[in-house]
N, CA, C and O of each residue as an XYZ file, in Angstrom:
936
protein
N       0.847     -1.190      0.000
C       0.000      0.000      0.000
C       0.887      1.247      0.000
O       1.867      1.314      0.742
N       0.547      2.215     -0.820
C       1.352      3.430     -0.925
C       1.272      4.231      0.368
O       0.245      4.250      1.046
N       2.379      4.891      0.693
C       2.403      5.746      1.878
C       1.502      6.954      1.651
O       1.282      7.375      0.515
N       0.984      7.505      2.746
C       0.106      8.671      2.633
C       0.677      9.822      3.443
O       1.478      9.624      4.356
N       0.252     11.024      3.096
C       0.690     12.222      3.799
C       0.058     12.251      5.185
O      -0.802     11.431      5.506
N       0.498     13.205      6.000
C      -0.081     13.335      7.332
C      -1.554     13.707      7.258
O      -2.297     13.514      8.220
N      -1.974     14.242      6.112
C      -3.381     14.568      5.915
C      -4.162     13.447      5.257
O      -5.356     13.593      4.993
N      -3.498     12.327      4.989
C      -4.194     11.170      4.434
C      -4.119     11.026      2.928
O      -4.580     10.022      2.386
N      -3.543     12.013      2.230
C      -3.438     11.920      0.773
C      -2.254     11.029      0.390
O      -1.232     11.037      1.075
N      -2.382     10.257     -0.702
C      -1.253      9.418     -1.127
C      -0.040     10.283     -1.473
O      -0.166     11.329     -2.110
N       1.125      9.831     -1.045
C       2.364     10.522     -1.401
C       2.719     10.209     -2.843
O       2.530      9.086     -3.311
N       3.233     11.208     -3.543
C       3.595     11.041     -4.942
C       5.110     10.897     -5.075
O       5.858     11.580     -4.376
N       5.566     10.017     -5.962
C       7.012      9.879     -6.152
C       7.620     11.152     -6.730
O       7.000     11.839     -7.542
N       8.844     11.455     -6.300
C       9.553     12.648     -6.775
C      10.898     12.229     -7.363
O      11.369     11.110     -7.158
N      11.493     13.151     -8.092
C      12.792     12.888     -8.721
C      13.862     13.884     -8.300
O      15.052     13.637     -8.495
N      13.447     15.014     -7.721
C      14.362     16.091     -7.345
C      14.018     16.574     -5.938
O      12.872     16.468     -5.501
N      15.023     17.108     -5.230
C      14.816     17.569     -3.860
C      15.395     18.972     -3.694
O      16.504     19.258     -4.145
N      14.623     19.843     -3.036
C      15.029     21.227     -2.787
C      15.005     21.477     -1.276
O      14.024     21.157     -0.606
N      16.075     22.041     -0.752
C      16.188     22.298      0.680
C      16.182     23.790      0.981
O      16.848     24.570      0.301
N      15.437     24.182      1.991
C      15.623     25.481      2.623
C      16.977     25.449      3.341
O      17.552     24.379      3.541
N      17.477     26.615      3.723
C      18.787     26.690      4.375
C      18.683     26.844      5.888
O      18.997     25.915      6.632
N      18.246     28.011      6.341
C      18.276     28.346      7.768
C      17.282     27.508      8.561
O      16.081     27.528      8.296
N      17.800     26.776      9.534
C      16.940     25.953     10.365
C      16.604     24.609      9.766
O      16.084     23.730     10.453
N      16.901     24.439      8.477
C      16.648     23.170      7.798
C      17.952     22.432      7.555
O      18.107     21.283      7.968
N      18.891     23.091      6.885
C      20.210     22.505      6.658
C      21.202     22.879      7.760
O      22.016     22.056      8.176
N      21.128     24.126      8.228
C      22.077     24.602      9.240
C      21.329     25.266     10.397
O      20.155     25.616     10.275
N      22.032     25.431     11.521
C      21.377     25.849     12.765
C      21.300     27.361     12.959
O      21.166     27.824     14.092
N      21.381     28.129     11.896
C      21.377     29.591     12.009
C      20.028     30.140     12.473
O      19.979     31.252     13.000
N      18.944     29.407     12.296
C      17.643     29.882     12.771
C      17.649     30.003     14.293
O      17.076     30.940     14.848
N      18.295     29.057     14.961
C      18.395     29.128     16.418
C      19.258     30.315     16.839
O      18.971     30.971     17.840
N      20.316     30.589     16.073
C      21.166     31.742     16.366
C      20.361     33.033     16.239
O      20.413     33.899     17.112
N      19.616     33.148     15.138
C      18.817     34.349     14.890
C      17.771     34.524     15.991
O      17.537     35.635     16.466
N      17.149     33.420     16.389
C      16.135     33.477     17.438
C      16.730     34.004     18.740
O      16.114     34.830     19.414
N      17.916     33.536     19.093
C      18.559     33.991     20.325
C      18.886     35.482     20.266
O      18.734     36.196     21.257
N      19.333     35.946     19.107
C      19.663     37.368     18.944
C      18.417     38.234     19.095
O      18.451     39.263     19.768
N      17.307     37.812     18.460
C      16.079     38.611     18.520
C      15.425     38.529     19.901
O      14.807     39.491     20.356
N      15.561     37.386     20.562
C      15.034     37.248     21.924
C      15.737     38.206     22.866
O      15.097     38.845     23.701
N      17.056     38.308     22.735
C      17.833     39.206     23.591
C      17.468     40.668     23.322
O      17.357     41.471     24.249
N      17.282     40.999     22.043
C      16.898     42.371     21.698
C      15.553     42.726     22.327
O      15.400     43.793     22.922
N      14.589     41.832     22.193
C      13.260     42.086     22.765
C      13.331     42.252     24.282
O      12.686     43.135     24.847
N      14.118     41.400     24.932
C      14.178     41.431     26.395
C      14.726     42.757     26.907
O      14.377     43.198     28.002
N      15.587     43.393     26.109
C      16.134     44.686     26.509
C      15.059     45.755     26.632
O      15.209     46.733     27.364
N      13.974     45.545     25.900
C      12.877     46.514     25.923
C      11.634     45.949     26.614
O      10.519     46.434     26.417
N      11.853     44.909     27.432
C      10.755     44.353     28.211
C       9.736     43.580     27.403
O       8.591     43.432     27.829
N      10.139     43.080     26.232
C       9.236     42.330     25.359
C       9.648     40.858     25.335
O      10.803     40.524     25.601
N       8.699     39.989     25.015
C       8.968     38.556     24.937
C       8.740     38.066     23.514
O       7.666     38.247     22.941
N       9.762     37.448     22.962
C       9.730     36.932     21.580
C       9.249     35.487     21.633
O      10.013     34.590     21.988
N       7.984     35.259     21.282
C       7.386     33.932     21.389
C       7.209     33.300     20.006
O       7.487     33.920     18.979
N       6.738     32.044     20.010
C       6.492     31.357     18.743
C       5.446     32.075     17.901
O       5.470     31.982     16.673
N       4.534     32.788     18.543
C       3.499     33.505     17.785
C       4.135     34.501     16.827
O       3.736     34.598     15.667
N       5.124     35.240     17.317
C       5.815     36.212     16.463
C       6.854     35.526     15.579
O       6.986     35.843     14.397
N       7.579     34.596     16.160
C       8.666     33.935     15.432
C       8.150     33.240     14.172
O       8.802     33.287     13.129
N       6.986     32.597     14.262
C       6.458     31.855     13.120
C       6.086     32.775     11.965
O       6.083     32.348     10.810
N       5.772     34.036     12.264
C       5.430     34.983     11.203
C       6.659     35.487     10.451
O       6.563     35.924      9.304
N       7.809     35.421     11.107
C       9.036     35.989     10.550
C       9.918     34.930      9.907
O      10.623     35.213      8.938
N       9.885     33.713     10.440
C      10.760     32.650      9.948
C      10.559     32.388      8.464
O       9.430     32.297      7.982
N      11.675     32.267      7.746
C      11.619     31.833      6.362
C      11.548     32.932      5.326
O      11.726     32.668      4.137
N      11.291     34.173      5.751
C      11.151     35.239      4.755
C      12.421     36.078      4.691
O      13.290     35.963      5.555
N      12.528     36.917      3.676
C      13.702     37.762      3.518
C      13.872     38.653      4.747
O      12.894     39.133      5.321
N      15.130     38.866      5.140
C      15.387     39.493      6.432
C      14.751     40.873      6.583
O      14.126     41.143      7.609
N      14.891     41.743      5.605
C      14.334     43.087      5.754
C      12.819     43.047      5.873
O      12.242     43.800      6.657
N      12.168     42.182      5.111
C      10.717     42.033      5.239
C      10.363     41.532      6.633
O       9.385     41.975      7.236
N      11.180     40.592      7.141
C      10.950     40.079      8.480
C      11.126     41.145      9.547
O      10.385     41.174     10.530
N      12.108     42.023      9.358
C      12.348     43.073     10.346
C      11.230     44.110     10.357
O      10.918     44.679     11.403
N      10.630     44.357      9.203
C       9.472     45.260      9.150
C       8.334     44.681      9.991
O       7.706     45.390     10.777
N       8.078     43.376      9.812
C       7.035     42.714     10.605
C       7.403     42.726     12.081
O       6.563     43.008     12.936
N       8.674     42.418     12.381
C       9.160     42.394     13.756
C       8.937     43.744     14.434
O       8.443     43.800     15.560
N       9.299     44.828     13.755
C       9.164     46.167     14.347
C       7.697     46.500     14.629
O       7.383     47.105     15.654
N       6.806     46.109     13.726
C       5.377     46.376     13.926
C       4.804     45.539     15.068
O       3.990     46.022     15.855
N       5.236     44.282     15.150
C       4.716     43.397     16.186
C       5.093     43.867     17.584
O       4.288     43.780     18.512
N       6.326     44.368     17.737
C       6.822     44.703     19.066
C       6.832     46.195     19.359
O       7.013     46.611     20.504
N       6.637     46.999     18.315
C       6.595     48.450     18.502
C       7.803     48.934     19.319
O       7.658     49.702     20.270
N       8.979     48.471     18.931
C      10.190     48.896     19.621
C      10.529     50.338     19.262
O      10.173     50.802     18.178
N      11.212     51.054     20.153
C      11.597     52.434     19.858
C      12.824     52.489     18.941
O      13.752     53.263     19.176
N      12.813     51.670     17.912
C      13.904     51.570     16.952
C      13.322     51.497     15.547
O      12.254     50.920     15.343
N      14.014     52.075     14.591
C      13.613     51.901     13.200
C      14.091     50.531     12.724
O      14.893     49.876     13.390
N      13.593     50.108     11.569
C      14.038     48.839     10.993
C      15.541     48.872     10.758
O      16.234     47.886     11.009
N      16.041     49.996     10.278
C      17.475     50.121     10.009
C      18.286     50.025     11.301
O      19.368     49.437     11.315
N      17.766     50.603     12.384
C      18.458     50.520     13.675
C      18.456     49.095     14.218
O      19.442     48.650     14.805
N      17.347     48.376     14.023
C      17.288     46.975     14.444
C      18.323     46.157     13.673
O      18.999     45.295     14.235
N      18.433     46.444     12.372
C      19.412     45.734     11.552
C      20.825     45.985     12.059
O      21.625     45.055     12.162
N      21.134     47.233     12.372
C      22.469     47.565     12.891
C      22.708     46.905     14.253
O      23.803     46.418     14.536
N      21.674     46.898     15.083
C      21.781     46.303     16.423
C      22.144     44.826     16.354
O      22.873     44.322     17.208
N      21.640     44.140     15.348
C      21.791     42.684     15.290
C      22.907     42.218     14.351
O      23.346     41.071     14.438
N      23.362     43.084     13.466
C      24.311     42.659     12.431
C      25.630     42.168     12.993
O      26.165     41.166     12.518
N      26.165     42.851     13.994
C      27.453     42.456     14.542
C      27.397     41.057     15.148
O      28.315     40.257     14.967
N      26.318     40.770     15.865
C      26.185     39.443     16.479
C      26.051     38.362     15.413
O      26.571     37.258     15.576
N      25.360     38.674     14.329
C      25.244     37.700     13.244
C      26.601     37.459     12.590
O      26.936     36.324     12.251
N      27.382     38.523     12.413
C      28.721     38.358     11.826
C      29.610     37.511     12.727
O      30.473     36.780     12.239
N      29.408     37.603     14.026
C      30.199     36.815     14.970
C      29.766     35.350     14.994
O      30.600     34.450     15.095
N      28.464     35.121     14.902
C      27.930     33.773     15.126
C      27.746     32.951     13.850
O      28.038     31.755     13.844
N      27.274     33.563     12.786
C      26.930     32.795     11.585
C      28.090     31.984     10.991
O      27.856     30.875     10.509
N      29.329     32.491     11.006
C      30.409     31.685     10.432
C      30.643     30.365     11.174
O      31.315     29.471     10.659
N      30.086     30.246     12.387
C      30.241     29.019     13.166
C      29.044     28.094     13.030
O      28.875     27.180     13.838
N      28.219     28.314     12.031
C      27.022     27.494     11.860
C      27.394     26.029     11.646
O      28.458     25.710     11.117
N      26.492     25.153     12.071
C      26.699     23.710     11.959
C      25.492     23.074     11.276
O      24.403     23.647     11.245
N      25.707     21.892     10.735
C      24.622     21.180     10.069
C      23.611     20.678     11.087
O      23.971     20.283     12.196
N      22.341     20.699     10.698
C      21.281     20.151     11.531
C      21.378     18.622     11.533
O      21.952     18.044     10.610
N      20.830     17.963     12.552
C      20.897     16.490     12.626
C      20.320     15.818     11.379
O      19.246     16.185     10.901
N      21.041     14.843     10.871
C      20.567     14.058      9.733
C      20.834     14.659      8.378
O      20.629     13.995      7.362
N      21.291     15.910      8.329
C      21.460     16.602      7.048
C      22.567     15.967      6.204
O      22.353     15.642      5.036
N      23.738     15.794      6.794
C      24.856     15.292      5.994
C      24.551     13.903      5.440
O      24.845     13.621      4.278
N      23.971     13.048      6.252
C      23.621     11.692      5.807
C      22.673     11.737      4.611
O      22.882     11.032      3.624
N      21.623     12.573      4.699
C      20.634     12.623      3.630
C      21.201     13.257      2.362
O      20.996     12.735      1.266
N      21.909     14.372      2.500
C      22.456     15.055      1.327
C      23.441     14.151      0.592
O      23.393     14.042     -0.633
N      24.327     13.508      1.334
C      25.310     12.631      0.685
C      24.642     11.394      0.080
O      25.083     10.892     -0.953
N      23.588     10.909      0.717
C      22.839      9.769      0.174
C      22.190     10.133     -1.159
O      22.310      9.391     -2.134
N      21.510     11.261     -1.201
C      20.837     11.676     -2.435
C      21.854     11.937     -3.540
O      21.670     11.504     -4.677
N      22.928     12.647     -3.198
C      23.961     12.941     -4.201
C      24.593     11.652     -4.707
O      24.839     11.500     -5.904
N      24.852     10.730     -3.793
C      25.467      9.468     -4.182
C      24.598      8.632     -5.103
O      25.103      7.839     -5.898
N      23.290      8.813     -4.994
C      22.347      8.094     -5.861
C      21.910      8.939     -7.057
O      20.952      8.606     -7.755
N      22.635     10.041     -7.278
C      22.403     10.906     -8.441
C      20.993     11.513     -8.460
O      20.418     11.730     -9.526
N      20.453     11.782     -7.280
C      19.197     12.532     -7.180
C      19.554     14.018     -7.198
O      20.271     14.474     -6.308
N      19.082     14.785     -8.176
C      19.432     16.206     -8.233
C      18.895     16.955     -7.010
O      17.731     16.808     -6.639
N      19.760     17.758     -6.395
C      19.395     18.503     -5.190
C      19.783     19.969     -5.355
O      20.752     20.303     -6.038
N      18.995     20.841     -4.707
C      19.250     22.281     -4.774
C      18.896     22.915     -3.434
O      18.260     22.293     -2.584
N      19.319     24.159     -3.263
C      18.977     24.957     -2.086
C      18.172     26.156     -2.546
O      18.496     26.780     -3.557
N      17.112     26.481     -1.798
C      16.313     27.682     -2.067
C      16.201     28.450     -0.754
O      15.443     28.059      0.134
N      16.951     29.539     -0.632
C      17.037     30.261      0.631
C      16.681     31.737      0.489
O      17.029     32.380     -0.501
N      15.986     32.259      1.488
C      15.678     33.690      1.505
C      16.905     34.527      1.815
O      16.878     35.745      1.636
N      17.984     33.901      2.278
C      19.220     34.635      2.563
C      19.787     35.263      1.293
O      19.718     34.682      0.209
N      20.350     36.464      1.451
C      21.052     37.085      0.340
C      22.446     36.477      0.236
O      22.903     35.791      1.150
N      23.126     36.737     -0.901
C      24.384     36.054     -1.186
C      25.436     36.264     -0.103
O      26.089     35.304      0.304
N      25.618     37.495      0.373
C      26.677     37.729      1.358
C      26.406     36.959      2.641
O      27.332     36.431      3.257
N      25.136     36.891      3.050
C      24.783     36.136      4.249
C      24.972     34.640      4.025
O      25.437     33.926      4.914
N      24.610     34.169      2.830
C      24.783     32.750      2.518
C      26.256     32.355      2.610
O      26.590     31.317      3.182
N      27.130     33.180      2.049
C      28.561     32.875      2.075
C      29.090     32.871      3.509
O      29.929     32.046      3.870
N      28.591     33.803      4.319
C      29.027     33.885      5.710
C      28.594     32.628      6.482
O      29.353     32.100      7.295
N      27.383     32.161      6.222
C      26.823     31.020      6.952
C      27.432     29.686      6.526
O      27.534     28.767      7.339
N      27.828     29.575      5.286
C      28.240     28.264      4.751
C      29.731     28.166      4.462
O      30.191     27.154      3.933
N      30.491     29.201      4.801
C      31.912     29.226      4.460
C      32.687     28.015      4.930
O      33.566     27.527      4.220
N      32.368     27.514      6.138
C      33.084     26.363      6.683
C      32.473     25.034      6.236
O      32.957     23.964      6.605
N      31.423     25.113      5.449
C      30.698     23.905      5.048
C      30.720     23.709      3.537
O      29.875     23.007      2.981
N      31.684     24.329      2.882
C      31.719     24.309      1.416
C      31.764     22.907      0.807
O      31.143     22.697     -0.235
N      32.468     21.933      1.402
C      32.468     20.594      0.786
C      31.063     20.016      0.633
O      30.750     19.413     -0.393
N      30.222     20.197      1.640
C      28.862     19.664      1.535
C      28.034     20.483      0.548
O      27.310     19.918     -0.272
N      28.135     21.806      0.622
C      27.311     22.632     -0.255
C      27.755     22.532     -1.713
O      27.008     22.899     -2.620
N      28.961     22.039     -1.933
C      29.403     21.790     -3.293
C      28.695     20.625     -3.954
O      28.832     20.425     -5.161
N      27.940     19.853     -3.186
C      27.208     18.709     -3.747
C      25.892     19.127     -4.391
O      25.302     18.359     -5.151
N      25.431     20.333     -4.095
C      24.143     20.785     -4.640
C      24.300     21.240     -6.091
O      25.298     21.860     -6.459
N      23.303     20.923     -6.895
C      23.337     21.324     -8.300
C      23.345     22.840     -8.431
O      24.079     23.387     -9.254
N      22.537     23.520     -7.629
C      22.519     24.978     -7.647
C      21.896     25.500     -6.352
O      21.265     24.757     -5.600
N      22.091     26.792     -6.116
C      21.505     27.491     -4.970
C      20.772     28.713     -5.499
O      21.331     29.485     -6.278
N      19.526     28.893     -5.083
C      18.763     30.096     -5.421
C      18.622     30.916     -4.142
O      18.180     30.403     -3.115
N      19.000     32.197     -4.211
C      19.022     33.047     -3.023
C      17.960     34.142     -3.105
O      17.378     34.402     -4.158
N      17.735     34.766     -1.960
C      16.673     35.758     -1.875
C      16.893     36.989     -2.715
O      15.934     37.677     -3.063
N      18.152     37.289     -3.055
C      18.417     38.467     -3.885
C      18.591     38.106     -5.358
O      19.085     38.918     -6.140
N      18.191     36.897     -5.739
C      18.228     36.496     -7.142
C      17.239     37.346     -7.938
O      16.089     37.483     -7.519
N      17.644     37.919     -9.065
C      16.746     38.803     -9.822
C      15.483     38.117    -10.327
O      14.485     38.788    -10.590
N      15.505     36.793    -10.467
C      14.305     36.092    -10.912
C      13.307     35.839     -9.789
O      12.159     35.478    -10.047
N      13.732     36.025     -8.564
C      12.827     35.825     -7.422
C      12.159     37.161     -7.124
O      12.655     37.962     -6.332
N      11.031     37.378     -7.772
C      10.349     38.670     -7.652
C       9.694     38.848     -6.287
O       9.638     39.958     -5.758
N       9.199     37.750     -5.720
C       8.526     37.805     -4.421
C       9.106     36.720     -3.516
O       9.304     35.583     -3.946
N       9.377     37.079     -2.257
C       9.933     36.113     -1.325
C       8.869     35.180     -0.758
O       7.677     35.360     -1.005
N       9.308     34.188      0.002
C       8.382     33.309      0.696
C       7.471     34.166      1.583
O       7.959     35.119      2.190
N       6.189     33.872      1.682
C       5.471     32.638      1.335
C       4.991     32.531     -0.119
O       4.239     31.614     -0.450
N       5.411     33.448     -0.982
C       5.082     33.293     -2.405
C       5.958     32.175     -2.985
O       7.027     31.891     -2.443
N       5.522     31.540     -4.075
C       6.214     30.344     -4.579
C       7.432     30.606     -5.443
O       8.101     29.659     -5.855
N       7.743     31.872     -5.733
C       8.751     32.202     -6.740
C      10.060     31.434     -6.593
O      10.559     30.863     -7.563
N      10.620     31.418     -5.373
C      11.960     30.859     -5.202
C      12.002     29.363     -5.515
O      12.999     28.867     -6.041
N      10.931     28.648     -5.195
C      10.903     27.215     -5.486
C      10.659     26.948     -6.967
O      11.177     25.974     -7.514
N       9.883     27.794     -7.612
C       9.666     27.639     -9.054
C      10.954     27.924     -9.824
O      11.259     27.242    -10.803
N      11.709     28.931     -9.384
C      12.998     29.229    -10.015
C      13.959     28.057     -9.795
O      14.685     27.665    -10.709
N      13.961     27.502     -8.583
C      14.846     26.369     -8.289
C      14.531     25.176     -9.184
O      15.444     24.514     -9.678
N      13.246     24.895     -9.397
C      12.853     23.772    -10.261
C      13.274     24.017    -11.704
O      13.680     23.095    -12.412
N      13.174     25.253    -12.123
C      13.501     25.605    -13.505
C      14.999     25.492    -13.785
O      15.399     25.292    -14.932
N      15.820     25.618    -12.760
C      17.271     25.637    -12.969
C      17.923     24.260    -12.923
O      19.125     24.137    -13.155
N      17.157     23.246    -12.634
C      17.723     21.910    -12.810
C      17.933     21.686    -14.310
O      17.277     22.317    -15.139
N      18.835     20.798    -14.640
C      19.141     20.517    -16.050
C      18.812     19.063    -16.370
O      19.541     18.160    -15.959
N      17.717     18.826    -17.103
C      16.769     19.809    -17.614
C      15.820     20.299    -16.514
O      15.772     19.711    -15.434
N      15.067     21.372    -16.783
C      14.083     21.837    -15.808
C      13.101     20.728    -15.458
O      12.819     19.852    -16.275
N      12.588     20.776    -14.245
C      11.724     19.699    -13.755
C      10.358     20.277    -13.375
O      10.293     21.387    -12.847
N       9.276     19.555    -13.629
C       7.958     20.025    -13.193
C       7.899     20.141    -11.668
O       8.450     19.286    -10.973
N       7.256     21.161    -11.137
C       7.177     21.324     -9.680
C       6.663     20.086     -8.955
O       7.123     19.785     -7.854
N       5.732     19.373     -9.544
C       5.152     18.200     -8.882
C       6.181     17.097     -8.648
O       5.952     16.203     -7.834
N       7.306     17.150     -9.347
C       8.348     16.139     -9.182
C       9.395     16.555     -8.145
O      10.384     15.850     -7.942
N       9.177     17.698     -7.490
C      10.120     18.191     -6.491
C       9.584     17.984     -5.073
O       8.404     18.202     -4.801
N      10.469     17.564     -4.187
C      10.161     17.484     -2.762
C      10.968     18.561     -2.049
O      12.173     18.691     -2.261
N      10.294     19.327     -1.206
C      10.931     20.423     -0.478
C      11.084     20.038      0.994
O      10.208     19.397      1.574
N      12.218     20.443      1.591
C      12.413     20.336      3.033
C      12.412     21.744      3.614
O      13.136     22.619      3.139
N      11.597     21.957      4.640
C      11.436     23.273      5.255
C      11.279     23.144      6.763
O      10.870     22.102      7.275
N      11.613     24.227      7.464
C      11.356     24.271      8.906
C      10.346     25.348      9.266
O       9.843     25.372     10.389
N      10.039     26.250      8.317
C       9.246     27.432      8.620
C       7.891     27.403      7.916
O       7.763     26.878      6.810
N       6.896     27.968      8.567
C       5.555     28.008      8.002
C       5.532     28.757      6.672
O       4.881     28.315      5.726
N       6.237     29.889      6.590
C       6.251     30.644      5.340
C       6.863     29.836      4.204
O       6.427     29.942      3.058
N       7.871     29.033      4.519
C       8.472     28.176      3.505
C       7.540     27.063      3.066
O       7.474     26.730      1.883
N       6.818     26.486      4.022
C       5.836     25.450      3.684
C       4.776     26.026      2.757
O       4.419     25.406      1.755
N       4.277     27.202      3.087
C       3.256     27.846      2.258
C       3.786     28.085      0.842
O       3.065     27.893     -0.137
N       5.053     28.505      0.741
C       5.647     28.763     -0.567
C       5.746     27.489     -1.392
O       5.447     27.495     -2.586
N       6.166     26.393     -0.758
C       6.293     25.126     -1.472
C       4.943     24.608     -1.938
O       4.807     24.138     -3.067
N       3.947     24.696     -1.066
C       2.599     24.256     -1.430
C       2.063     25.096     -2.584
O       1.455     24.569     -3.516
N       2.294     26.408     -2.514
C       1.833     27.300     -3.588
C       2.536     26.993     -4.904
O       1.982     27.241     -5.975
N       3.757     26.453     -4.830
C       4.502     26.083     -6.038
C       4.048     24.754     -6.616
O       4.484     24.364     -7.700
N       3.170     24.052     -5.895
C       2.696     22.755     -6.370
C       3.625     21.610     -6.024
O       3.672     20.603     -6.729
N       4.370     21.768     -4.928
C       5.337     20.760     -4.508
C       4.908     20.117     -3.193
O       4.216     20.742     -2.389
N       5.316     18.877     -2.977
C       5.161     18.256     -1.672
C       6.260     18.806     -0.761
O       7.348     19.152     -1.221
N       5.957     18.879      0.535
C       6.918     19.485      1.446
C       6.974     18.716      2.759
O       5.955     18.459      3.399
N       8.202     18.355      3.140
C       8.470     17.743      4.435
C       8.889     18.857      5.385
O       9.853     19.577      5.125
N       8.165     18.991      6.476
C       8.487     20.028      7.459
C       9.225     19.399      8.637
O       8.799     18.385      9.188
N      10.333     20.019      9.006
C      11.098     19.589     10.177
C      11.120     20.776     11.139
O      12.112     21.501     11.201
N      10.035     20.981     11.889
C       9.943     22.167     12.743
C      10.830     22.061     13.964
O      11.226     20.969     14.373
N      11.134     23.210     14.540
C      11.955     23.247     15.740
C      11.123     22.842     16.948
O       9.897     22.951     16.936
N      11.802     22.372     17.993
C      11.111     22.004     19.214
C      10.301     23.170     19.757
O      10.799     24.291     19.856
N       9.062     22.902     20.104
C       8.188     23.953     20.610
C       7.336     24.615     19.552
O       6.428     25.382     19.872
N       7.624     24.321     18.274
C       6.832     24.924     17.195
C       5.383     24.446     17.322
O       5.153     23.245     17.467
N       4.399     25.352     17.270
C       2.992     24.966     17.459
C       2.527     23.938     16.436
O       2.660     24.151     15.230
N       1.986     22.831     16.913
C       1.585     21.743     16.024
C       0.528     22.188     15.028
O       0.496     21.703     13.897
N      -0.344     23.114     15.443
C      -1.418     23.550     14.549
C      -0.889     24.297     13.323
O      -1.610     24.465     12.339
N       0.366     24.743     13.379
C       0.954     25.462     12.253
C       1.695     24.542     11.287
O       2.326     25.014     10.341
N       1.624     23.244     11.517
C       2.302     22.289     10.630
C       1.336     21.605      9.672
O       1.752     20.768      8.871
N       0.066     21.943      9.743
C      -0.959     21.172      9.025
C      -0.857     21.257      7.501
O      -1.330     20.361      6.802
N      -0.248     22.316      6.980
C      -0.161     22.456      5.528
C       0.948     21.593      4.924
O       0.983     21.387      3.711
N       1.843     21.095      5.757
C       2.942     20.268      5.260
C       2.435     18.893      4.838
O       1.468     18.372      5.396
N       3.103     18.317      3.845
C       2.765     16.965      3.404
C       3.101     15.947      4.477
O       2.338     15.012      4.723
N       4.252     16.138      5.115
C       4.747     15.192      6.105
C       5.566     15.974      7.122
O       6.311     16.877      6.742
N       5.446     15.650      8.395
C       6.154     16.369      9.459
C       7.060     15.403     10.207
O       6.642     14.303     10.570
N       8.312     15.820     10.439
C       9.301     15.002     11.138
C       9.866     15.769     12.327
O       9.931     16.998     12.307
N      10.273     15.041     13.362
C      10.965     15.682     14.478
C      12.413     15.977     14.124
O      13.004     16.926     14.640
N      12.984     15.160     13.240
C      14.374     15.310     12.830
C      14.533     14.747     11.433
O      13.805     13.835     11.041
N      15.478     15.280     10.681
C      15.754     14.729      9.363
C      16.287     13.300      9.462
O      16.266     12.554      8.483
N      16.759     12.928     10.639
C      17.183     11.550     10.857
C      16.030     10.564     10.680
O      16.251      9.382     10.419
N      14.805     11.054     10.824
C      13.626     10.194     10.755
C      13.095     10.024      9.332
O      12.138      9.281      9.116
N      13.701     10.701      8.366
C      13.171     10.664      7.004
C      13.404      9.311      6.350
O      14.489      8.738      6.452
N      12.367      8.803      5.673
C      12.450      7.557      4.909
C      12.284      7.900      3.427
O      11.160      8.112      2.971
N      13.375      7.958      2.672
C      13.316      8.390      1.278
C      12.343      7.592      0.423
O      11.715      8.137     -0.486
N      12.217      6.302      0.713
C      11.369      5.439     -0.115
C       9.902      5.845     -0.061
O       9.130      5.455     -0.938
N       9.496      6.616      0.944
C       8.101      7.077      1.011
C       7.757      7.959     -0.181
O       6.598      8.045     -0.586
N       8.770      8.611     -0.738
C       8.558      9.491     -1.881
C       9.202      8.930     -3.157
O       9.475      9.670     -4.102
N       9.436      7.634     -3.169
C       9.992      6.996     -4.362
C      11.473      7.231     -4.572
O      11.993      7.005     -5.664
N      12.153      7.685     -3.532
C      13.603      7.917     -3.607
C      14.337      6.670     -3.094
O      13.752      5.863     -2.373
N      15.606      6.511     -3.460
C      16.359      5.323     -3.019
C      16.426      5.222     -1.492
O      16.636      6.220     -0.801
N      16.247      4.017     -0.984
C      16.378      3.768      0.446
C      17.815      4.028      0.891
O      18.751      3.963      0.095
N      17.965      4.325      2.182
C      19.321      4.434      2.731
C      20.020      3.079      2.619
O      19.412      2.025      2.806
N      21.302      3.140      2.312
C      22.077      1.912      2.157
C      22.192      1.161      3.492
O      22.813      0.100      3.552
């Protein structure tokens, strides 16, 4: 019997895989959360999952606009960016892979499954976050970033995933792509692109916000590739 999604729909076989970056492949989402939590606490505010879920996964400046409105801090968006930039420059170069990532990426690459990254991060931030991880990121066919000129609208719009599908050689229909995401905005973008999406949310993420995902995992270590017609782990 074919495997079914968490919503009961049959899972469809895929041929290509697209990964989000922050919080999905590397632990920078936790770093960002700690930085924003500390900023809020300085002004007597509490940064909870309610606010965090609205900001996760989208382009940073758009996220900061939402952040400033949600908390009504006595800072402009530009001042918030300056306040947090130094800490990001200190912490991001030390980013590490999330559990199960290296095993899955090397497995897919070894079985010649085309893989790509679709991240809201701009190029300079991407380079800062992945500089020490270049051997692994060299396995991806391509990376689409938030400042790519073809990405007219950021997540939760589908643009970045549609561009990622188009850049495989040859281009692949969206329905043949499986997306890995940790953020609600990313899940919405993948669904809008017509792709199945595996969500690997962070601990404490509200369960009611995972319902749009095709399949939800506690860790990428729990992923079974054969559920989506991909080669089993050796």
